[in-house]
All heavy atoms as a GROMACS GRO file, in nm:
protein
  652
    1MET      N    1   6.497  10.426  10.381
    1MET     CA    2   6.632  10.434  10.428
    1MET      C    3   6.623  10.495  10.570
    1MET      O    4   6.555  10.605  10.591
    1MET     CB    5   6.720  10.508  10.336
    1MET     CG    6   6.850  10.530  10.383
    1MET     SD    7   6.962  10.601  10.250
    1MET     CE    8   7.109  10.607  10.342
    2VAL      N    9   6.695  10.452  10.658
    2VAL     CA   10   6.716  10.512  10.793
    2VAL      C   11   6.808  10.627  10.788
    2VAL      O   12   6.924  10.614  10.742
    2VAL     CB   13   6.752  10.407  10.900
    2VAL    CG1   14   6.776  10.480  11.044
    2VAL    CG2   15   6.649  10.295  10.909
    3GLU      N   16   6.764  10.741  10.839
    3GLU     CA   17   6.847  10.868  10.849
    3GLU      C   18   6.906  10.870  10.984
    3GLU      O   19   6.834  10.840  11.080
    3GLU     CB   20   6.777  10.992  10.805
    3GLU     CG   21   6.725  10.994  10.674
    3GLU     CD   22   6.642  11.120  10.638
    3GLU    OE1   23   6.689  11.222  10.676
    3GLU    OE2   24   6.558  11.104  10.562
    4ILE      N   25   7.030  10.912  11.001
    4ILE     CA   26   7.092  10.916  11.134
    4ILE      C   27   7.132  11.068  11.159
    4ILE      O   28   7.209  11.122  11.081
    4ILE     CB   29   7.220  10.825  11.134
    4ILE    CG1   30   7.173  10.688  11.114
    4ILE    CG2   31   7.285  10.838  11.281
    4ILE    CD1   32   7.285  10.595  11.098
    5TYR      N   33   7.084  11.114  11.272
    5TYR     CA   34   7.126  11.247  11.305
    5TYR      C   35   7.189  11.244  11.432
    5TYR      O   36   7.156  11.170  11.519
    5TYR     CB   37   6.990  11.346  11.321
    5TYR     CG   38   6.915  11.352  11.192
    5TYR    CD1   39   6.786  11.270  11.184
    5TYR    CD2   40   6.948  11.431  11.099
    5TYR    CE1   41   6.719  11.284  11.069
    5TYR    CE2   42   6.863  11.439  10.972
    5TYR     CZ   43   6.746  11.370  10.960
    5TYR     OH   44   6.678  11.371  10.864
    6TYR      N   45   7.287  11.335  11.456
    6TYR     CA   46   7.373  11.340  11.579
    6TYR      C   47   7.383  11.481  11.616
    6TYR      O   48   7.447  11.566  11.546
    6TYR     CB   49   7.506  11.268  11.548
    6TYR     CG   50   7.595  11.250  11.670
    6TYR    CD1   51   7.549  11.152  11.757
    6TYR    CD2   52   7.698  11.320  11.696
    6TYR    CE1   53   7.636  11.120  11.864
    6TYR    CE2   54   7.780  11.304  11.804
    6TYR     CZ   55   7.748  11.200  11.892
    6TYR     OH   56   7.820  11.172  12.007
    7GLU      N   57   7.320  11.520  11.731
    7GLU     CA   58   7.322  11.648  11.773
    7GLU      C   59   7.316  11.656  11.924
    7GLU      O   60   7.265  11.588  11.994
    7GLU     CB   61   7.185  11.714  11.740
    7GLU     CG   62   7.214  11.841  11.649
    7GLU     CD   63   7.072  11.892  11.608
    7GLU    OE1   64   7.006  11.968  11.703
    7GLU    OE2   65   7.027  11.872  11.498
    8GLN      N   66   7.418  11.736  11.984
    8GLN     CA   67   7.439  11.754  12.123
    8GLN      C   68   7.447  11.632  12.195
    8GLN      O   69   7.382  11.599  12.293
    8GLN     CB   70   7.327  11.841  12.177
    8GLN     CG   71   7.324  11.985  12.122
    8GLN     CD   72   7.212  12.059  12.158
    8GLN    OE1   73   7.116  12.011  12.230
    8GLN    NE2   74   7.217  12.192  12.142
    9ASN      N   75   7.524  11.528  12.142
    9ASN     CA   76   7.554  11.402  12.201
    9ASN      C   77   7.435  11.317  12.216
    9ASN      O   78   7.417  11.222  12.285
    9ASN     CB   79   7.620  11.423  12.344
    9ASN     CG   80   7.708  11.307  12.370
    9ASN    OD1   81   7.773  11.244  12.276
    9ASN    ND2   82   7.742  11.282  12.487
   10THR      N   83   7.336  11.341  12.134
   10THR     CA   84   7.214  11.262  12.118
   10THR      C   85   7.204  11.204  11.970
   10THR      O   86   7.227  11.284  11.874
   10THR     CB   87   7.081  11.345  12.151
   10THR    OG1   88   7.096  11.387  12.284
   10THR    CG2   89   6.964  11.255  12.140
   11MET      N   90   7.165  11.083  11.978
   11MET     CA   91   7.153  11.024  11.819
   11MET      C   92   7.012  10.998  11.806
   11MET      O   93   6.927  10.948  11.885
   11MET     CB   94   7.221  10.894  11.820
   11MET     CG   95   7.206  10.831  11.688
   11MET     SD   96   7.311  10.674  11.669
   11MET     CE   97   7.457  10.744  11.601
   12VAL      N   98   6.966  11.038  11.683
   12VAL     CA   99   6.821  11.012  11.634
   12VAL      C  100   6.827  10.932  11.518
   12VAL      O  101   6.905  10.967  11.422
   12VAL     CB  102   6.761  11.158  11.608
   12VAL    CG1  103   6.606  11.119  11.558
   12VAL    CG2  104   6.754  11.252  11.740
   13LEU      N  105   6.752  10.828  11.516
   13LEU     CA  106   6.741  10.735  11.392
   13LEU      C  107   6.598  10.758  11.361
   13LEU      O  108   6.502  10.740  11.430
   13LEU     CB  109   6.771  10.593  11.426
   13LEU     CG  110   6.902  10.570  11.475
   13LEU    CD1  111   6.903  10.495  11.603
   13LEU    CD2  112   6.984  10.496  11.374
   14GLN      N  113   6.583  10.790  11.210
   14GLN     CA  114   6.446  10.823  11.167
   14GLN      C  115   6.427  10.747  11.036
   14GLN      O  116   6.502  10.765  10.945
   14GLN     CB  117   6.433  10.972  11.160
   14GLN     CG  118   6.296  11.014  11.108
   14GLN     CD  119   6.300  11.170  11.103
   14GLN    OE1  120   6.386  11.237  11.072
   14GLN    NE2  121   6.187  11.226  11.144
   15ALA      N  122   6.311  10.701  11.006
   15ALA     CA  123   6.265  10.649  10.891
   15ALA      C  124   6.112  10.651  10.887
   15ALA      O  125   6.053  10.618  10.962
   15ALA     CB  126   6.300  10.498  10.883
   16ARG      N  127   6.076  10.735  10.768
   16ARG     CA  128   5.935  10.764  10.744
   16ARG      C  129   5.880  10.835  10.872
   16ARG      O  130   5.945  10.938  10.910
   16ARG     CB  131   5.856  10.638  10.704
   16ARG     CG  132   5.892  10.583  10.568
   16ARG     CD  133   5.813  10.474  10.534
   16ARG     NE  134   5.895  10.355  10.522
   16ARG     CZ  135   5.857  10.235  10.498
   16ARG    NH1  136   5.731  10.216  10.496
   16ARG    NH2  137   5.943  10.134  10.478
   17SER      N  138   5.780  10.784  10.929
   17SER     CA  139   5.722  10.860  11.034
   17SER      C  140   5.769  10.790  11.176
   17SER      O  141   5.710  10.838  11.289
   17SER     CB  142   5.577  10.849  11.035
   17SER     OG  143   5.526  10.719  11.043
   18SER      N  144   5.873  10.711  11.184
   18SER     CA  145   5.920  10.651  11.301
   18SER      C  146   6.053  10.702  11.342
   18SER      O  147   6.131  10.737  11.251
   18SER     CB  148   5.935  10.493  11.277
   18SER     OG  149   5.808  10.434  11.254
   19GLU      N  150   6.071  10.718  11.466
   19GLU     CA  151   6.198  10.774  11.522
   19GLU      C  152   6.238  10.705  11.643
   19GLU      O  153   6.148  10.680  11.726
   19GLU     CB  154   6.165  10.918  11.551
   19GLU     CG  155   6.281  11.001  11.580
   19GLU     CD  156   6.245  11.147  11.579
   19GLU    OE1  157   6.204  11.194  11.691
   19GLU    OE2  158   6.250  11.229  11.475
   20LEU      N  159   6.373  10.685  11.661
   20LEU     CA  160   6.427  10.631  11.781
   20LEU      C  161   6.534  10.736  11.828
   20LEU      O  162   6.613  10.794  11.747
   20LEU     CB  163   6.500  10.500  11.758
   20LEU     CG  164   6.418  10.378  11.725
   20LEU    CD1  165   6.495  10.263  11.679
   20LEU    CD2  166   6.324  10.345  11.823
   21LEU      N  167   6.542  10.759  11.963
   21LEU     CA  168   6.616  10.852  12.030
   21LEU      C  169   6.714  10.782  12.131
   21LEU      O  170   6.667  10.699  12.204
   21LEU     CB  171   6.543  10.960  12.096
   21LEU     CG  172   6.606  11.057  12.181
   21LEU    CD1  173   6.673  11.156  12.078
   21LEU    CD2  174   6.521  11.126  12.272
   22ILE      N  175   6.847  10.802  12.097
   22ILE     CA  176   6.943  10.738  12.181
   22ILE      C  177   6.994  10.853  12.265
   22ILE      O  178   7.069  10.947  12.229
   22ILE     CB  179   7.058  10.667  12.105
   22ILE    CG1  180   7.006  10.580  12.003
   22ILE    CG2  181   7.157  10.599  12.204
   22ILE    CD1  182   6.911  10.463  12.052
   23ILE      N  183   6.977  10.841  12.398
   23ILE     CA  184   7.014  10.952  12.491
   23ILE      C  185   7.161  10.953  12.515
   23ILE      O  186   7.233  10.878  12.501
   23ILE     CB  187   6.928  10.954  12.635
   23ILE    CG1  188   6.957  10.813  12.703
   23ILE    CG2  189   6.774  10.956  12.604
   23ILE    CD1  190   6.901  10.809  12.839
   24PRO      N  191   7.212  11.081  12.552
   24PRO     CA  192   7.356  11.106  12.574
   24PRO      C  193   7.425  11.000  12.668
   24PRO      O  194   7.542  10.969  12.629
   24PRO     CB  195   7.360  11.244  12.638
   24PRO     CG  196   7.232  11.315  12.574
   24PRO     CD  197   7.126  11.210  12.579
   25THR      N  198   7.366  10.956  12.770
   25THR     CA  199   7.424  10.855  12.858
   25THR      C  200   7.460  10.734  12.782
   25THR      O  201   7.578  10.687  12.786
   25THR     CB  202   7.331  10.823  12.958
   25THR    OG1  203   7.290  10.941  13.035
   25THR    CG2  204   7.404  10.729  13.069
   26HIS      N  205   7.377  10.686  12.701
   26HIS     CA  206   7.405  10.572  12.619
   26HIS      C  207   7.506  10.599  12.493
   26HIS      O  208   7.589  10.516  12.474
   26HIS     CB  209   7.267  10.499  12.561
   26HIS     CG  210   7.187  10.449  12.669
   26HIS    ND1  211   7.224  10.358  12.756
   26HIS    CD2  212   7.057  10.486  12.706
   26HIS    CE1  213   7.121  10.336  12.840
   26HIS    NE2  214   7.021  10.411  12.812
   27VAL      N  215   7.482  10.715  12.442
   27VAL     CA  216   7.582  10.750  12.342
   27VAL      C  217   7.724  10.749  12.387
   27VAL      O  218   7.812  10.692  12.320
   27VAL     CB  219   7.550  10.886  12.275
   27VAL    CG1  220   7.658  10.933  12.184
   27VAL    CG2  221   7.420  10.875  12.195
   28GLU      N  222   7.748  10.808  12.509
   28GLU     CA  223   7.882  10.809  12.570
   28GLU      C  224   7.933  10.671  12.597
   28GLU      O  225   8.045  10.642  12.564
   28GLU     CB  226   7.876  10.894  12.695
   28GLU     CG  227   7.855  11.038  12.664
   28GLU     CD  228   7.831  11.114  12.799
   28GLU    OE1  229   7.841  11.067  12.915
   28GLU    OE2  230   7.783  11.235  12.778
   29LYS      N  231   7.852  10.587  12.645
   29LYS     CA  232   7.892  10.435  12.666
   29LYS      C  233   7.924  10.370  12.529
   29LYS      O  234   8.018  10.299  12.526
   29LYS     CB  235   7.774  10.364  12.745
   29LYS     CG  236   7.815  10.220  12.768
   29LYS     CD  237   7.928  10.203  12.850
   29LYS     CE  238   7.955  10.052  12.863
   29LYS     NZ  239   8.086  10.023  12.941
   30LEU      N  240   7.853  10.389  12.435
   30LEU     CA  241   7.859  10.329  12.305
   30LEU      C  242   7.998  10.376  12.234
   30LEU      O  243   8.057  10.296  12.165
   30LEU     CB  244   7.738  10.358  12.202
   30LEU     CG  245   7.616  10.288  12.241
   30LEU    CD1  246   7.502  10.344  12.170
   30LEU    CD2  247   7.626  10.140  12.213
   31GLN      N  248   8.031  10.500  12.262
   31GLN     CA  249   8.146  10.560  12.212
   31GLN      C  250   8.277  10.483  12.262
   31GLN      O  251   8.384  10.482  12.200
   31GLN     CB  252   8.165  10.708  12.227
   31GLN     CG  253   8.075  10.780  12.139
   31GLN     CD  254   8.072  10.924  12.177
   31GLN    OE1  255   8.102  10.973  12.296
   31GLN    NE2  256   8.034  11.018  12.084
   32THR      N  257   8.268  10.424  12.385
   32THR     CA  258   8.373  10.360  12.450
   32THR      C  259   8.393  10.202  12.393
   32THR      O  260   8.492  10.140  12.413
   32THR     CB  261   8.366  10.350  12.603
   32THR    OG1  262   8.253  10.274  12.631
   32THR    CG2  263   8.357  10.489  12.656
   33LEU      N  264   8.284  10.158  12.336
   33LEU     CA  265   8.279  10.020  12.285
   33LEU      C  266   8.334  10.010  12.140
   33LEU      O  267   8.275  10.047  12.046
   33LEU     CB  268   8.141   9.965  12.292
   33LEU     CG  269   8.067   9.971  12.437
   33LEU    CD1  270   7.933   9.919  12.426
   33LEU    CD2  271   8.162   9.877  12.524
   34LYS      N  272   8.459   9.950  12.124
   34LYS     CA  273   8.524   9.955  11.986
   34LYS      C  274   8.488   9.811  11.928
   34LYS      O  275   8.517   9.803  11.801
   34LYS     CB  276   8.677   9.963  12.004
   34LYS     CG  277   8.713  10.094  12.075
   34LYS     CD  278   8.668  10.212  11.992
   34LYS     CE  279   8.719  10.342  12.068
   34LYS     NZ  280   8.644  10.464  12.011
   35ASP      N  281   8.457   9.706  12.003
   35ASP     CA  282   8.421   9.585  11.936
   35ASP      C  283   8.280   9.580  11.895
   35ASP      O  284   8.175   9.621  11.969
   35ASP     CB  285   8.439   9.474  12.047
   35ASP     CG  286   8.404   9.336  11.989
   35ASP    OD1  287   8.460   9.294  11.876
   35ASP    OD2  288   8.318   9.273  12.041
   36ILE      N  289   8.250   9.556  11.759
   36ILE     CA  290   8.123   9.558  11.707
   36ILE      C  291   8.015   9.472  11.781
   36ILE      O  292   7.903   9.506  11.801
   36ILE     CB  293   8.121   9.537  11.561
   36ILE    CG1  294   7.988   9.569  11.490
   36ILE    CG2  295   8.157   9.405  11.521
   36ILE    CD1  296   7.954   9.703  11.476
   37LYS      N  297   8.064   9.360  11.830
   37LYS     CA  298   7.966   9.267  11.890
   37LYS      C  299   7.931   9.323  12.022
   37LYS      O  300   7.807   9.323  12.064
   37LYS     CB  301   8.035   9.135  11.918
   37LYS     CG  302   7.951   9.025  11.974
   37LYS     CD  303   8.030   8.897  11.980
   37LYS     CE  304   7.926   8.791  12.042
   37LYS     NZ  305   7.990   8.665  12.060
   38GLU      N  306   8.023   9.380  12.101
   38GLU     CA  307   7.981   9.444  12.232
   38GLU      C  308   7.895   9.562  12.207
   38GLU      O  309   7.806   9.584  12.282
   38GLU     CB  310   8.113   9.485  12.298
   38GLU     CG  311   8.198   9.363  12.364
   38GLU     CD  312   8.324   9.419  12.427
   38GLU    OE1  313   8.328   9.545  12.467
   38GLU    OE2  314   8.419   9.339  12.452
   39PHE      N  315   7.930   9.637  12.107
   39PHE     CA  316   7.848   9.756  12.072
   39PHE      C  317   7.702   9.707  12.042
   39PHE      O  318   7.606   9.771  12.095
   39PHE     CB  319   7.918   9.827  11.946
   39PHE     CG  320   7.839   9.943  11.899
   39PHE    CD1  321   7.882  10.061  11.953
   39PHE    CD2  322   7.739   9.936  11.801
   39PHE    CE1  323   7.807  10.184  11.896
   39PHE    CE2  324   7.674  10.051  11.747
   39PHE     CZ  325   7.715  10.166  11.802
   40ALA      N  326   7.691   9.616  11.956
   40ALA     CA  327   7.554   9.572  11.919
   40ALA      C  328   7.476   9.515  12.040
   40ALA      O  329   7.361   9.557  12.051
   40ALA     CB  330   7.561   9.466  11.811
   41GLU      N  331   7.543   9.441  12.128
   41GLU     CA  332   7.481   9.380  12.243
   41GLU      C  333   7.426   9.495  12.339
   41GLU      O  334   7.319   9.498  12.380
   41GLU     CB  335   7.585   9.299  12.319
   41GLU     CG  336   7.517   9.223  12.432
   41GLU     CD  337   7.607   9.126  12.499
   41GLU    OE1  338   7.678   9.041  12.426
   41GLU    OE2  339   7.640   9.139  12.613
   42TYR      N  340   7.511   9.592  12.361
   42TYR     CA  341   7.483   9.712  12.442
   42TYR      C  342   7.366   9.792  12.373
   42TYR      O  343   7.267   9.828  12.443
   42TYR     CB  344   7.591   9.794  12.475
   42TYR     CG  345   7.565   9.916  12.574
   42TYR    CD1  346   7.577   9.909  12.706
   42TYR    CD2  347   7.517  10.037  12.524
   42TYR    CE1  348   7.542   9.996  12.782
   42TYR    CE2  349   7.490  10.138  12.605
   42TYR     CZ  350   7.498  10.121  12.743
   42TYR     OH  351   7.452  10.223  12.833
   43PHE      N  352   7.381   9.811  12.250
   43PHE     CA  353   7.277   9.900  12.182
   43PHE      C  354   7.143   9.827  12.189
   43PHE      O  355   7.045   9.904  12.225
   43PHE     CB  356   7.314   9.912  12.033
   43PHE     CG  357   7.239  10.013  11.953
   43PHE    CD1  358   7.277  10.133  11.952
   43PHE    CD2  359   7.121   9.964  11.892
   43PHE    CE1  360   7.209  10.226  11.871
   43PHE    CE2  361   7.057  10.056  11.825
   43PHE     CZ  362   7.095  10.191  11.824
   44LEU      N  363   7.137   9.701  12.168
   44LEU     CA  364   7.003   9.634  12.166
   44LEU      C  365   6.943   9.616  12.312
   44LEU      O  366   6.828   9.619  12.334
   44LEU     CB  367   7.019   9.494  12.106
   44LEU     CG  368   7.031   9.497  11.947
   44LEU    CD1  369   7.052   9.363  11.890
   44LEU    CD2  370   6.904   9.573  11.889
   45SER      N  371   7.042   9.591  12.408
   45SER     CA  372   6.988   9.569  12.546
   45SER      C  373   6.974   9.686  12.634
   45SER      O  374   6.886   9.679  12.723
   45SER     CB  375   7.085   9.468  12.618
   45SER     OG  376   7.212   9.516  12.642
   46LYS      N  377   7.052   9.788  12.614
   46LYS     CA  378   7.045   9.903  12.704
   46LYS      C  379   7.001  10.030  12.635
   46LYS      O  380   6.914  10.103  12.675
   46LYS     CB  381   7.179   9.927  12.770
   46LYS     CG  382   7.240   9.811  12.838
   46LYS     CD  383   7.204   9.814  12.983
   46LYS     CE  384   7.275   9.736  13.074
   46LYS     NZ  385   7.297   9.604  13.073
   47ALA      N  386   7.065  10.072  12.515
   47ALA     CA  387   7.038  10.194  12.453
   47ALA      C  388   6.887  10.202  12.410
   47ALA      O  389   6.827  10.300  12.407
   47ALA     CB  390   7.129  10.214  12.336
   48LEU      N  391   6.841  10.082  12.352
   48LEU     CA  392   6.689  10.077  12.311
   48LEU      C  393   6.627  10.024  12.427
   48LEU      O  394   6.624   9.910  12.462
   48LEU     CB  395   6.682   9.989  12.191
   48LEU     CG  396   6.747  10.027  12.060
   48LEU    CD1  397   6.738   9.915  11.948
   48LEU    CD2  398   6.704  10.163  12.010
   49VAL      N  399   6.566  10.117  12.504
   49VAL     CA  400   6.521  10.096  12.646
   49VAL      C  401   6.380  10.007  12.640
   49VAL      O  402   6.343   9.964  12.749
   49VAL     CB  403   6.505  10.213  12.720
   49VAL    CG1  404   6.640  10.280  12.737
   49VAL    CG2  405   6.396  10.312  12.659
   50ASN      N  406   6.314   9.983  12.538
   50ASN     CA  407   6.187   9.912  12.551
   50ASN      C  408   6.167   9.817  12.429
   50ASN      O  409   6.236   9.832  12.324
   50ASN     CB  410   6.062  10.001  12.572
   50ASN     CG  411   6.052  10.101  12.458
   50ASN    OD1  412   6.063  10.067  12.338
   50ASN    ND2  413   6.016  10.224  12.480
   51ARG      N  414   6.079   9.731  12.440
   51ARG     CA  415   6.055   9.618  12.338
   51ARG      C  416   6.013   9.685  12.205
   51ARG      O  417   6.067   9.638  12.099
   51ARG     CB  418   5.956   9.520  12.396
   51ARG     CG  419   5.938   9.398  12.303
   51ARG     CD  420   5.861   9.286  12.363
   51ARG     NE  421   5.859   9.178  12.271
   51ARG     CZ  422   5.753   9.146  12.207
   51ARG    NH1  423   5.645   9.213  12.225
   51ARG    NH2  424   5.752   9.040  12.122
   52PRO      N  425   5.914   9.780  12.204
   52PRO     CA  426   5.886   9.838  12.063
   52PRO      C  427   6.002   9.896  11.995
   52PRO      O  428   6.012   9.896  11.879
   52PRO     CB  429   5.770   9.938  12.111
   52PRO     CG  430   5.715   9.895  12.236
   52PRO     CD  431   5.832   9.833  12.308
   53ALA      N  432   6.095   9.966  12.072
   53ALA     CA  433   6.204  10.026  12.010
   53ALA      C  434   6.299   9.920  11.945
   53ALA      O  435   6.351   9.930  11.832
   53ALA     CB  436   6.290  10.105  12.106
   54ARG      N  437   6.320   9.816  12.024
   54ARG     CA  438   6.393   9.700  11.975
   54ARG      C  439   6.330   9.641  11.842
   54ARG      O  440   6.395   9.607  11.745
   54ARG     CB  441   6.423   9.588  12.080
   54ARG     CG  442   6.522   9.644  12.189
   54ARG     CD  443   6.558   9.529  12.282
   54ARG     NE  444   6.452   9.491  12.370
   54ARG     CZ  445   6.406   9.542  12.481
   54ARG    NH1  446   6.472   9.654  12.523
   54ARG    NH2  447   6.306   9.495  12.546
   55LYS      N  448   6.200   9.618  11.853
   55LYS     CA  449   6.134   9.565  11.738
   55LYS      C  450   6.144   9.640  11.614
   55LYS      O  451   6.169   9.611  11.498
   55LYS     CB  452   5.983   9.532  11.767
   55LYS     CG  453   5.965   9.411  11.868
   55LYS     CD  454   5.821   9.382  11.885
   55LYS     CE  455   5.771   9.320  11.764
   55LYS     NZ  456   5.637   9.257  11.780
   56LEU      N  457   6.121   9.782  11.636
   56LEU     CA  458   6.140   9.878  11.528
   56LEU      C  459   6.278   9.870  11.460
   56LEU      O  460   6.298   9.863  11.331
   56LEU     CB  461   6.107  10.026  11.566
   56LEU     CG  462   6.123  10.130  11.471
   56LEU    CD1  463   6.033  10.100  11.346
   56LEU    CD2  464   6.093  10.263  11.537
   57PHE      N  465   6.387   9.868  11.549
   57PHE     CA  466   6.519   9.876  11.492
   57PHE      C  467   6.548   9.741  11.424
   57PHE      O  468   6.602   9.738  11.311
   57PHE     CB  469   6.614   9.890  11.610
   57PHE     CG  470   6.767   9.902  11.566
   57PHE    CD1  471   6.804  10.027  11.497
   57PHE    CD2  472   6.848   9.807  11.578
   57PHE    CE1  473   6.934  10.050  11.462
   57PHE    CE2  474   6.977   9.818  11.533
   57PHE     CZ  475   7.018   9.932  11.476
   58SER      N  476   6.494   9.637  11.477
   58SER     CA  477   6.521   9.504  11.414
   58SER      C  478   6.448   9.496  11.275
   58SER      O  479   6.514   9.443  11.181
   58SER     CB  480   6.453   9.388  11.503
   58SER     OG  481   6.528   9.380  11.613
   59SER      N  482   6.330   9.572  11.263
   59SER     CA  483   6.267   9.561  11.132
   59SER      C  484   6.355   9.650  11.032
   59SER      O  485   6.351   9.622  10.906
   59SER     CB  486   6.121   9.614  11.146
   59SER     OG  487   6.123   9.753  11.170
   60TRP      N  488   6.413   9.763  11.074
   60TRP     CA  489   6.498   9.840  10.994
   60TRP      C  490   6.626   9.760  10.948
   60TRP      O  491   6.658   9.772  10.845
   60TRP     CB  492   6.538   9.973  11.074
   60TRP     CG  493   6.432  10.074  11.097
   60TRP    CD1  494   6.312  10.078  11.035
   60TRP    CD2  495   6.440  10.180  11.180
   60TRP    NE1  496   6.246  10.186  11.074
   60TRP    CE2  497   6.317  10.257  11.168
   60TRP    CE3  498   6.541  10.240  11.261
   60TRP    CZ2  499   6.293  10.373  11.232
   60TRP    CZ3  500   6.507  10.356  11.334
   60TRP    CH2  501   6.391  10.415  11.318
   61LEU      N  502   6.682   9.677  11.037
   61LEU     CA  503   6.790   9.598  11.007
   61LEU      C  504   6.763   9.502  10.895
   61LEU      O  505   6.845   9.479  10.824
   61LEU     CB  506   6.844   9.518  11.134
   61LEU     CG  507   6.915   9.604  11.227
   61LEU    CD1  508   6.955   9.516  11.365
   61LEU    CD2  509   7.045   9.660  11.173
   62ARG      N  510   6.646   9.446  10.889
   62ARG     CA  511   6.600   9.349  10.796
   62ARG      C  512   6.586   9.418  10.658
   62ARG      O  513   6.629   9.362  10.556
   62ARG     CB  514   6.472   9.279  10.836
   62ARG     CG  515   6.489   9.176  10.936
   62ARG     CD  516   6.353   9.097  10.946
   62ARG     NE  517   6.246   9.169  10.994
   62ARG     CZ  518   6.207   9.206  11.113
   62ARG    NH1  519   6.289   9.163  11.220
   62ARG    NH2  520   6.103   9.272  11.144
   63LYS      N  521   6.546   9.538  10.666
   63LYS     CA  522   6.523   9.618  10.532
   63LYS      C  523   6.664   9.681  10.492
   63LYS      O  524   6.670   9.701  10.368
   63LYS     CB  525   6.428   9.734  10.553
   63LYS     CG  526   6.287   9.658  10.580
   63LYS     CD  527   6.190   9.782  10.604
   63LYS     CE  528   6.050   9.721  10.638
   63LYS     NZ  529   5.960   9.825  10.693
   64GLU      N  530   6.756   9.705  10.579
   64GLU     CA  531   6.867   9.772  10.553
   64GLU      C  532   6.990   9.716  10.622
   64GLU      O  533   7.031   9.746  10.726
   64GLU     CB  534   6.865   9.920  10.589
   64GLU     CG  535   6.976  10.014  10.546
   64GLU     CD  536   6.960  10.162  10.582
   64GLU    OE1  537   6.841  10.200  10.605
   64GLU    OE2  538   7.069  10.224  10.584
   65PRO      N  539   7.056   9.603  10.561
   65PRO     CA  540   7.160   9.526  10.630
   65PRO      C  541   7.290   9.616  10.673
   65PRO      O  542   7.350   9.580  10.774
   65PRO     CB  543   7.195   9.417  10.515
   65PRO     CG  544   7.080   9.414  10.433
   65PRO     CD  545   7.019   9.549  10.434
   66GLY      N  546   7.314   9.722  10.599
   66GLY     CA  547   7.435   9.799  10.636
   66GLY      C  548   7.408   9.895  10.757
   66GLY      O  549   7.490   9.982  10.780
   67LEU      N  550   7.286   9.899  10.808
   67LEU     CA  551   7.253   9.993  10.917
   67LEU      C  552   7.348   9.979  11.025
   67LEU      O  553   7.396  10.094  11.083
   67LEU     CB  554   7.110   9.965  10.964
   67LEU     CG  555   7.058  10.072  11.066
   67LEU    CD1  556   7.074  10.218  11.018
   67LEU    CD2  557   6.912  10.037  11.100
   68TRP      N  558   7.388   9.859  11.074
   68TRP     CA  559   7.474   9.848  11.191
   68TRP      C  560   7.601   9.922  11.167
   68TRP      O  561   7.657   9.992  11.253
   68TRP     CB  562   7.504   9.697  11.216
   68TRP     CG  563   7.424   9.627  11.314
   68TRP    CD1  564   7.357   9.511  11.300
   68TRP    CD2  565   7.393   9.674  11.446
   68TRP    NE1  566   7.286   9.474  11.407
   68TRP    CE2  567   7.310   9.580  11.500
   68TRP    CE3  568   7.424   9.792  11.521
   68TRP    CZ2  569   7.259   9.588  11.636
   68TRP    CZ3  570   7.364   9.802  11.648
   68TRP    CH2  571   7.294   9.700  11.709
   69GLU      N  572   7.664   9.901  11.051
   69GLU     CA  573   7.782   9.970  11.014
   69GLU      C  574   7.770  10.115  11.015
   69GLU      O  575   7.858  10.195  11.069
   69GLU     CB  576   7.842   9.922  10.880
   69GLU     CG  577   7.973   9.969  10.844
   69GLU     CD  578   8.016   9.921  10.702
   69GLU    OE1  579   7.976   9.822  10.657
   69GLU    OE2  580   8.119   9.998  10.646
   70ARG      N  581   7.659  10.174  10.962
   70ARG     CA  582   7.641  10.314  10.962
   70ARG      C  583   7.622  10.364  11.108
   70ARG      O  584   7.682  10.485  11.136
   70ARG     CB  585   7.519  10.342  10.875
   70ARG     CG  586   7.534  10.330  10.730
   70ARG     CD  587   7.412  10.353  10.641
   70ARG     NE  588   7.366  10.488  10.675
   70ARG     CZ  589   7.228  10.509  10.702
   70ARG    NH1  590   7.142  10.415  10.682
   70ARG    NH2  591   7.187  10.633  10.719
   71VAL      N  592   7.544  10.304  11.188
   71VAL     CA  593   7.531  10.345  11.329
   71VAL      C  594   7.668  10.343  11.401
   71VAL      O  595   7.702  10.444  11.473
   71VAL     CB  596   7.435  10.264  11.400
   71VAL    CG1  597   7.430  10.292  11.552
   71VAL    CG2  598   7.296  10.288  11.335
   72PHE      N  599   7.745  10.230  11.386
   72PHE     CA  600   7.866  10.224  11.454
   72PHE      C  601   7.973  10.338  11.410
   72PHE      O  602   8.033  10.399  11.495
   72PHE     CB  603   7.926  10.086  11.418
   72PHE     CG  604   8.059  10.054  11.485
   72PHE    CD1  605   8.061  10.014  11.627
   72PHE    CD2  606   8.180  10.066  11.428
   72PHE    CE1  607   8.175   9.974  11.703
   72PHE    CE2  608   8.302  10.026  11.497
   72PHE     CZ  609   8.287   9.990  11.631
   73LYS      N  610   7.976  10.362  11.271
   73LYS     CA  611   8.065  10.469  11.220
   73LYS      C  612   8.016  10.608  11.270
   73LYS      O  613   8.102  10.683  11.311
   73LYS     CB  614   8.066  10.459  11.067
   73LYS     CG  615   8.150  10.345  11.020
   73LYS     CD  616   8.154  10.354  10.876
   73LYS     CE  617   8.238  10.246  10.819
   73LYS     NZ  618   8.239  10.241  10.671
   74ARG      N  619   7.903  10.629  11.277
   74ARG     CA  620   7.845  10.756  11.330
   74ARG      C  621   7.869  10.779  11.469
   74ARG      O  622   7.902  10.881  11.505
   74ARG     CB  623   7.684  10.765  11.293
   74ARG     CG  624   7.635  10.904  11.312
   74ARG     CD  625   7.694  10.999  11.214
   74ARG     NE  626   7.644  11.129  11.229
   74ARG     CZ  627   7.711  11.237  11.265
   74ARG    NH1  628   7.835  11.224  11.287
   74ARG    NH2  629   7.652  11.351  11.290
   75ILE      N  630   7.856  10.692  11.555
   75ILE     CA  631   7.890  10.696  11.694
   75ILE      C  632   8.037  10.724  11.718
   75ILE      O  633   8.080  10.807  11.808
   75ILE     CB  634   7.842  10.565  11.766
   75ILE    CG1  635   7.696  10.558  11.782
   75ILE    CG2  636   7.912  10.566  11.915
   75ILE    CD1  637   7.623  10.639  11.891
   76HIS      N  638   8.121  10.664  11.640
   76HIS     CA  639   8.266  10.670  11.665
   76HIS      C  640   8.329  10.785  11.568
   76HIS      O  641   8.440  10.802  11.571
   76HIS     CB  642   8.336  10.544  11.619
   76HIS     CG  643   8.299  10.440  11.736
   76HIS    ND1  644   8.204  10.350  11.723
   76HIS    CD2  645   8.352  10.423  11.860
   76HIS    CE1  646   8.192  10.278  11.827
   76HIS    NE2  647   8.286  10.327  11.920
   77ALA      N  648   8.238  10.857  11.503
   77ALA     CA  649   8.301  10.969  11.416
   77ALA      C  650   8.348  11.090  11.501
   77ALA      O  651   8.304  11.114  11.602
   77ALA     CB  652   8.191  11.015  11.318
   0.00000   0.00000   0.00000
């Protein structure tokens, strides 16, 4: 299961020994996106800044289908 931490406007997604960090600039932009499709597009294309990060997140999505909803809710909480 992917754990989501939110501290000082930075989001950390962690599962086992892997970790993804979403920097404050991207978190602030994601907070303005209310449409889930726009949110997902920005998250995958900009917030995850490199291919290994996108591949890791995609593998987490396959294992945990509700992850998108959890990330979206956490950003907008």
